[in-house]
Structures are given as C-alpha cells and as structure tokens.
C-alpha positions in Angstrom: 0.0 0.0 0.0 2.8 2.4 0.8 4.5 1.7 -2.5 1.3 2.6 -4.4 1.1 5.9 -2.4 4.7 6.7 -3.3 4.0 6.0 -7.0 0.9 8.2 -6.9 2.9 11.1 -5.3 5.7 10.7 -7.8 3.2 10.7 -10.7 1.5 13.8 -9.4 4.8 15.6 -8.9 5.9 14.8 -12.4 2.6 16.2 -13.8 2.9 19.4 -11.8 6.5 19.8 -12.8 5.6 19.3 -16.5 2.8 21.9 -16.1 5.2 24.5 -14.8 7.7 23.8 -17.4 5.1 24.1 -20.2 4.4 27.6 -19.0 8.0 28.7 -18.8 9.0 27.2 -22.2 6.0 28.5 -24.1 6.7 32.0 -22.9 10.4 31.8 -23.6 9.8 30.3 -27.1 7.4 33.0 -28.1 9.5 35.7 -26.5 12.5 34.5 -28.6 10.3 34.4 -31.7 9.2 37.9 -31.0 12.8 39.1 -30.6 13.7 37.5 -33.9 10.7 39.1 -35.7 11.5 42.5 -34.1 15.0 42.3 -35.5 13.9 41.2 -38.9 10.9 43.6 -39.3 12.3 46.5 -37.2 9.1 46.7 -35.1 10.7 46.8 -31.7 9.2 46.2 -29.0 5.8 45.1 -30.5 6.5 41.5 -31.5 8.2 40.9 -28.2 5.1 42.1 -26.4 2.8 40.0 -28.7 5.1 37.0 -28.1 4.9 37.3 -24.4 1.1 37.6 -24.5 0.7 34.6 -26.9 3.2 32.5 -25.0 1.5 33.2 -21.7 -1.9 32.3 -23.2 -0.6 29.1 -24.6 1.3 28.3 -21.4 -1.8 28.9 -19.3 -3.9 26.6 -21.7 -1.3 23.9 -21.4 -1.0 24.3 -17.6 -4.8 23.9 -17.2 -4.8 20.9 -19.7 -2.0 19.1 -17.9 -3.2 19.9 -14.3 -6.6 18.5 -15.0 -4.9 15.1 -15.1 -4.1 15.4 -11.4 
C-alpha cells in the first residue's frame, strides 16, 4: 500500500513539474520568436510584447490541460 502511495505522489509531482515547465518554455519560445521578428521587421518592441502575451496564453492553456490530469 505504501508503494502505491509513493508511485501516486511521484506521478502527481511529475505532472505538476511538467505543467510548470510548459508555461516557462512556451513564454520563452514566443519571446524568442518575438525578438527575432522584431530584429527582422524592425518593429521593436511590439513583436516581443505580442510574443509574451501569446506565449502566456498558450502556457496557461497547457497548464490547465496538464493539471486536470491530477
């Protein structure tokens, strides 16, 4: 019984860790994409701002999607 509890705690911890990482990496990815587009198009700082907003929205969506598995 204790081993099943440990497995359940480990599983839930892994899901929570994955949820947090999905937020961080989606924001960083879209931030980087925004930086590249700003340099290419010369629209500084607009694409960075849009990248942060889009990355945050996608990260929040993924966070909710992953944490519903808990």
